[in-house]
C-alpha positions as CSV (number, residue, x, y, z in Angstrom):
1,M,-30.1,-9.1,0.8
2,S,-33.0,-9.9,3.2
3,T,-35.7,-7.9,5.0
4,S,-35.3,-9.9,8.1
5,T,-32.7,-11.7,10.1
6,A,-35.0,-14.2,11.8
7,K,-33.9,-17.8,11.4
8,T,-37.3,-19.3,11.8
9,M,-40.7,-18.6,10.3
10,K,-44.3,-19.5,10.7
11,G,-46.3,-21.5,8.2
12,Y,-49.6,-23.3,7.8
13,G,-49.7,-27.0,6.7
14,M,-50.0,-30.5,8.0
15,K,-48.4,-31.9,11.1
16,S,-49.3,-35.3,9.9
17,V,-51.9,-36.9,7.7
18,G,-55.3,-35.6,8.7
19,A,-53.8,-33.0,11.1
20,P,-53.6,-29.5,9.7
21,G,-52.1,-26.7,11.8
22,W,-49.5,-24.0,12.2
23,L,-45.9,-24.9,12.0
24,E,-42.6,-23.2,12.9
25,K,-39.9,-24.1,10.5
26,E,-36.4,-22.9,9.6
27,R,-36.5,-20.0,7.2
28,P,-35.2,-21.1,3.7
29,T,-32.1,-19.8,2.1
30,P,-31.4,-19.4,-1.6
31,G,-28.8,-21.3,-3.6
32,P,-26.9,-19.3,-6.3
33,L,-29.8,-19.5,-8.8
34,D,-32.7,-19.3,-6.4
35,A,-34.9,-16.7,-4.7
36,I,-36.7,-16.3,-1.4
37,I,-40.2,-14.9,-1.7
38,R,-42.6,-13.2,0.8
39,P,-46.1,-14.2,-0.3
40,T,-48.6,-11.3,-0.8
41,L,-51.5,-13.2,-2.2
42,V,-52.2,-16.9,-2.0
43,A,-55.0,-19.4,-2.8
44,P,-55.7,-22.8,-1.2
45,C,-56.3,-25.6,-3.7
46,S,-58.0,-29.0,-3.4
47,S,-54.6,-30.5,-4.0
48,D,-53.5,-29.0,-0.7
49,T,-56.4,-30.5,1.2
50,H,-55.9,-33.8,-0.8
51,T,-52.3,-33.9,0.4
52,M,-53.3,-33.1,4.0
53,H,-55.6,-36.1,4.0
54,G,-52.9,-38.4,2.7
55,G,-53.8,-38.5,-0.9
56,A,-50.2,-38.1,-2.0
57,G,-48.9,-40.5,0.6
58,P,-47.7,-40.0,4.2
59,K,-46.1,-36.7,5.0
60,E,-45.3,-34.9,8.2
61,N,-44.5,-31.3,9.2
62,L,-45.1,-30.0,5.7
63,I,-46.1,-26.4,4.9
64,L,-48.8,-26.6,2.3
65,G,-49.7,-24.3,-0.6
66,H,-48.5,-23.9,-4.2
67,E,-50.4,-20.9,-5.5
68,A,-48.9,-17.5,-4.8
69,L,-47.9,-14.0,-5.8
70,G,-45.1,-12.4,-3.8
71,E,-42.3,-10.0,-3.2
72,V,-38.7,-11.0,-3.8
73,V,-36.7,-10.6,-0.5
74,E,-33.5,-12.4,-1.3
75,V,-31.8,-13.8,-4.4
76,G,-28.7,-16.0,-5.1
77,N,-25.6,-14.4,-6.5
78,L,-26.2,-15.8,-10.0
79,V,-29.8,-14.5,-10.4
80,T,-29.9,-11.7,-13.0
81,K,-33.5,-10.9,-13.8
82,F,-34.9,-10.3,-10.2
83,K,-33.9,-8.3,-7.2
84,P,-35.4,-7.7,-3.7
85,G,-38.6,-5.7,-3.9
86,D,-39.8,-7.1,-7.2
87,R,-43.4,-8.2,-7.3
88,V,-43.6,-11.7,-8.9
89,V,-45.9,-14.4,-10.1
90,I,-44.8,-17.9,-9.1
91,P,-45.9,-20.9,-11.2
92,C,-47.0,-23.9,-9.2
93,V,-44.6,-26.0,-11.3
94,T,-41.0,-24.9,-11.0
95,P,-38.8,-27.4,-13.0
96,D,-35.1,-28.0,-12.6
97,W,-34.2,-26.9,-16.1
98,M,-31.0,-28.9,-16.1
99,A,-32.8,-32.2,-15.5
100,P,-32.7,-34.7,-18.4
101,G,-36.5,-35.1,-18.6
102,V,-37.0,-31.3,-18.8
103,Q,-34.3,-30.9,-21.4
104,S,-36.1,-33.5,-23.5
105,G,-38.9,-31.0,-23.9
106,K,-41.3,-31.8,-21.0
107,S,-41.3,-28.9,-18.5
108,N,-43.5,-31.0,-16.2
109,A,-41.2,-34.0,-16.4
110,H,-40.4,-36.0,-13.3
111,D,-37.0,-34.3,-13.0
112,H,-36.1,-35.8,-9.6
113,G,-38.6,-38.5,-8.8
114,F,-42.3,-38.7,-9.0
115,M,-43.9,-35.3,-9.9
116,G,-40.4,-33.8,-9.5
117,S,-41.2,-30.6,-11.2
118,F,-44.1,-30.0,-8.9
119,K,-41.8,-29.2,-6.0
120,F,-44.2,-27.6,-3.6
121,L,-46.1,-30.3,-1.6
122,I,-44.0,-33.1,-3.1
123,Q,-40.3,-32.2,-2.5
124,K,-40.4,-29.2,-0.2
125,D,-42.5,-26.8,1.9
126,G,-45.1,-24.7,0.1
127,V,-46.2,-21.1,0.0
128,F,-48.4,-20.8,3.1
129,A,-45.5,-19.3,5.0
130,E,-43.8,-16.1,5.9
131,Y,-41.2,-17.0,3.3
132,F,-40.8,-19.7,0.7
133,H,-38.1,-20.9,-1.7
134,V,-38.1,-20.9,-5.5
135,N,-35.5,-22.8,-7.4
136,Q,-33.9,-21.3,-10.6
137,A,-35.5,-18.0,-10.2
138,D,-34.6,-16.6,-13.6
139,A,-36.5,-19.4,-15.4
140,N,-39.3,-19.9,-12.9
141,L,-40.4,-16.4,-11.8
142,V,-42.5,-13.8,-13.7
143,H,-42.7,-10.1,-13.0
144,L,-46.3,-9.1,-12.1
145,P,-47.5,-6.9,-14.9
146,G,-48.8,-3.5,-13.7
147,D,-51.9,-3.7,-15.9
148,V,-53.1,-7.2,-14.7
149,A,-55.0,-7.4,-11.4
150,P,-53.1,-9.5,-8.8
151,E,-56.0,-11.8,-8.2
152,A,-56.4,-12.4,-11.9
153,A,-52.7,-13.2,-12.2
154,L,-52.9,-15.6,-9.2
155,M,-55.3,-17.8,-11.1
156,T,-52.7,-18.4,-13.9
157,V,-50.3,-20.3,-11.6
158,D,-52.4,-23.4,-11.4
159,M,-56.1,-23.2,-12.1
160,M,-55.8,-21.6,-15.5
161,S,-52.5,-23.4,-16.4
162,T,-54.0,-26.8,-15.4
163,G,-57.4,-26.2,-17.0
164,F,-55.8,-25.1,-20.2
165,H,-53.3,-28.0,-20.1
166,S,-56.3,-30.4,-20.1
167,V,-57.4,-28.8,-23.4
168,E,-53.9,-29.1,-24.7
169,L,-53.7,-32.8,-23.8
170,A,-57.1,-33.4,-25.4
171,E,-55.9,-31.5,-28.6
172,V,-59.2,-29.8,-28.8
173,A,-59.8,-28.5,-32.4
174,Y,-62.3,-26.4,-34.3
175,G,-65.8,-27.7,-34.0
176,D,-65.0,-30.5,-31.5
177,T,-67.6,-31.6,-29.1
178,V,-66.0,-31.5,-25.7
179,V,-67.1,-32.8,-22.3
180,V,-65.6,-31.4,-19.1
181,I,-66.2,-33.7,-16.1
182,G,-66.2,-31.5,-13.0
183,I,-66.7,-27.8,-13.3
184,G,-64.9,-26.6,-10.2
185,P,-62.2,-24.0,-10.8
186,V,-59.9,-26.2,-13.0
187,G,-62.9,-27.5,-14.9
188,L,-64.2,-24.0,-15.5
189,M,-60.8,-23.0,-16.8
190,A,-61.0,-26.1,-19.1
191,V,-64.3,-24.8,-20.4
192,A,-62.8,-21.4,-21.1
193,G,-59.7,-23.0,-22.7
194,A,-61.9,-25.2,-24.9
195,Q,-63.9,-22.2,-26.1
196,L,-60.7,-20.4,-27.0
197,R,-59.4,-23.4,-28.8
198,G,-62.5,-23.4,-31.1
199,A,-64.6,-26.2,-29.6
200,G,-68.1,-26.3,-31.0
201,R,-70.3,-27.9,-28.3
202,I,-69.0,-27.8,-24.8
203,I,-70.8,-29.9,-22.2
204,G,-70.0,-29.3,-18.6
205,I,-70.8,-31.9,-15.9
206,G,-71.7,-30.5,-12.5
207,T,-74.5,-29.3,-10.3
208,R,-73.5,-26.3,-8.2
209,P,-75.5,-23.3,-9.5
210,N,-72.7,-20.8,-9.2
211,C,-70.3,-23.1,-11.2
212,V,-73.0,-23.8,-13.8
213,K,-73.5,-20.0,-14.2
214,I,-69.8,-19.3,-14.8
215,A,-69.4,-22.4,-17.0
216,R,-72.1,-20.9,-19.3
217,E,-70.3,-17.5,-19.3
218,Y,-67.1,-19.2,-20.3
219,G,-68.7,-21.0,-23.2
220,A,-70.5,-24.2,-22.0
221,T,-73.4,-24.9,-24.3
222,D,-74.9,-27.6,-22.2
223,I,-74.9,-28.8,-18.6
224,V,-75.3,-32.4,-17.5
225,S,-76.2,-33.3,-13.9
226,Y,-76.2,-36.7,-12.2
227,K,-79.6,-35.6,-10.8
228,D,-81.1,-36.1,-14.2
229,G,-79.9,-39.7,-14.7
230,D,-76.8,-41.7,-15.7
231,L,-74.1,-39.3,-16.9
232,V,-72.7,-41.5,-19.6
233,Q,-76.1,-42.3,-21.0
234,Q,-77.1,-38.6,-21.1
235,V,-73.9,-37.7,-23.0
236,L,-74.2,-40.6,-25.4
237,E,-77.7,-39.5,-26.2
238,M,-76.9,-35.9,-26.6
239,T,-73.9,-36.5,-28.8
240,N,-75.3,-39.4,-30.9
241,G,-72.7,-41.8,-29.7
242,G,-70.0,-39.9,-27.8
243,A,-67.9,-36.7,-27.6
244,D,-64.7,-36.0,-29.5
245,K,-62.8,-35.1,-26.4
246,V,-63.5,-35.7,-22.7
247,I,-61.7,-33.9,-20.0
248,I,-61.5,-35.2,-16.4
249,A,-61.1,-32.2,-14.1
250,G,-62.7,-33.5,-10.9
251,G,-64.6,-36.3,-9.3
252,G,-63.8,-39.7,-7.9
253,S,-62.2,-42.8,-9.4
254,D,-65.4,-43.7,-11.4
255,T,-64.9,-40.7,-13.6
256,F,-62.2,-42.6,-15.5
257,R,-64.7,-45.3,-16.6
258,Q,-67.3,-42.7,-17.4
259,A,-64.9,-40.7,-19.5
260,V,-63.8,-43.6,-21.6
261,E,-67.4,-44.7,-22.1
262,M,-68.7,-41.3,-23.2
263,T,-65.8,-40.8,-25.7
264,R,-66.4,-41.8,-29.4
265,E,-64.0,-44.0,-31.4
266,M,-60.9,-42.0,-32.4
267,G,-61.6,-39.6,-29.5
268,T,-59.3,-38.5,-26.7
269,I,-59.6,-38.6,-22.9
270,A,-57.5,-36.1,-21.0
271,N,-57.1,-36.2,-17.2
272,V,-55.8,-33.5,-14.9
273,N,-57.6,-34.7,-11.9
274,F,-55.5,-35.6,-8.8
275,F,-56.7,-39.0,-7.9
276,D,-56.1,-40.5,-4.4
277,I,-53.2,-42.9,-3.7
278,S,-55.8,-45.5,-2.6
279,D,-57.8,-45.3,-5.9
280,T,-57.9,-48.0,-8.5
281,L,-58.9,-46.8,-12.0
282,A,-60.7,-49.4,-14.1
283,M,-63.0,-49.7,-17.0
284,P,-64.8,-52.6,-18.9
285,A,-62.7,-53.6,-21.8
286,W,-65.6,-53.2,-24.2
287,S,-65.7,-49.4,-23.4
288,W,-62.2,-49.1,-24.9
289,G,-63.3,-51.2,-27.9
290,L,-61.4,-54.2,-26.5
291,G,-58.3,-52.1,-27.0
292,M,-59.1,-51.5,-30.6
293,S,-61.1,-48.3,-30.5
294,N,-58.3,-45.8,-31.0
295,K,-59.4,-43.9,-27.9
296,D,-56.4,-42.1,-26.6
297,I,-55.9,-41.7,-22.8
298,R,-53.6,-38.9,-21.7
299,C,-52.8,-37.4,-18.3
300,G,-50.4,-35.0,-16.7
301,F,-50.0,-31.9,-14.5
302,C,-49.5,-28.5,-16.1
303,P,-46.1,-27.5,-17.7
304,G,-44.0,-25.2,-15.6
305,G,-41.8,-22.2,-15.9
306,A,-42.0,-18.5,-16.7
307,V,-42.7,-18.6,-20.4
308,R,-46.0,-20.4,-20.0
309,I,-47.2,-18.0,-17.3
310,K,-46.3,-15.0,-19.4
311,K,-48.4,-16.3,-22.2
312,L,-51.4,-16.9,-19.9
313,L,-51.0,-13.4,-18.5
314,E,-51.2,-12.1,-22.1
315,L,-54.6,-13.8,-22.5
316,I,-55.8,-11.9,-19.4
317,R,-54.2,-8.6,-20.4
318,Y,-56.0,-8.6,-23.8
319,G,-59.4,-9.6,-22.5
320,R,-59.5,-13.2,-23.8
321,V,-60.5,-14.6,-20.4
322,D,-61.5,-13.2,-17.0
323,T,-60.0,-15.5,-14.4
324,T,-61.5,-13.6,-11.5
325,K,-64.9,-15.1,-12.2
326,I,-63.8,-18.3,-10.4
327,I,-62.9,-16.5,-7.1
328,S,-65.8,-16.9,-4.7
329,H,-64.3,-16.0,-1.3
330,K,-61.8,-13.4,-0.2
331,F,-59.8,-13.4,3.1
332,Y,-57.5,-10.8,4.5
333,G,-54.4,-11.3,6.7
334,F,-51.8,-14.0,7.3
335,E,-53.8,-15.7,10.0
336,Q,-56.7,-16.1,7.7
337,M,-54.9,-18.7,5.7
338,E,-56.2,-21.3,8.1
339,D,-59.8,-20.3,7.6
340,A,-59.4,-20.3,3.8
341,F,-57.8,-23.7,3.9
342,L,-60.5,-25.2,6.1
343,L,-63.1,-23.7,3.8
344,M,-61.4,-25.4,0.8
345,D,-61.4,-28.6,2.8
346,Q,-65.1,-28.4,3.6
347,K,-66.1,-27.5,0.1
348,T,-69.3,-25.6,1.0
349,P,-72.0,-25.4,-1.7
350,D,-71.1,-21.8,-2.6
351,L,-67.4,-22.4,-2.9
352,I,-65.4,-22.2,-6.1
353,K,-62.0,-20.7,-5.2
354,P,-60.9,-18.7,-2.1
355,V,-58.0,-16.3,-2.1
356,V,-56.1,-14.7,0.8
357,Y,-54.7,-11.1,0.6
358,L,-51.6,-11.0,2.9
359,D,-50.8,-7.3,2.4
360,K,-54.3,-6.0,3.4
């Protein structure tokens, strides 16, 4: 059942590479297992602006956005857990749970081509629209808990999930010295996740005063800035030879080299940064011990599905982390999605994370 009979809808995205704007598209329809959602709260991400500038390759007439809460307006006839009117949290990664890669245990597997589980931006229109489609609703949607603030829940769908995944990839353990390169919203969540995982020393790399403040509140013991000299040299001196775990959560292609160089032997480098399609990642062979240093290099985007988001919501519900600290700007109204997106693109000095309330 649907709340509207309109066959078209309005959305915000990219007309072509480097050309953002409003689009009119055909309204999506659900398959038997799927749902159609009306967004009520959304957040632009640097991945959206990155895609708009061509960082994921050429794309045209694509509605952007992958972070949303919403209201179910229509479901397929095989959906059993959700009905029109339900308020839901939508993970940014919505796997096809019948795909072989996903069945093998990787819920962020490339189930249908490159980054196939990350369907928004890559395979289909995103959430910056009057309505958007979610595949396999029973496995990919989560009921919004009544005792979790919507804006706090919104941060779980990507920022928290991705930041915490970097900590999982790095296998942060009790007492580890951890470096987080880039303390934007994902990096800040990585700091919080490392602290929860039992890291000892947590070194954040960044310069923005508001991000530095929140990084310390989340558990960073030290802050390193390029303004004080070479980043690698500073970390090596502080750690007497290198960190146990280094997380890349932002920055340009040179962060790859820096991360390898500031990691000790037997350490781990974990990347969740979305590099550009034109980037080349390189490092001197000696920094990897000529291939003999046992420095592990791992990467990936966050796992998907409902179970993960439910667990992250439990951390918020029981006061383990306050995700609202990373929200720096609030907008109100559907038309304000454009202003929020352009702010994210411009990356003003006071920006961390903008959100847009669509029901206000």
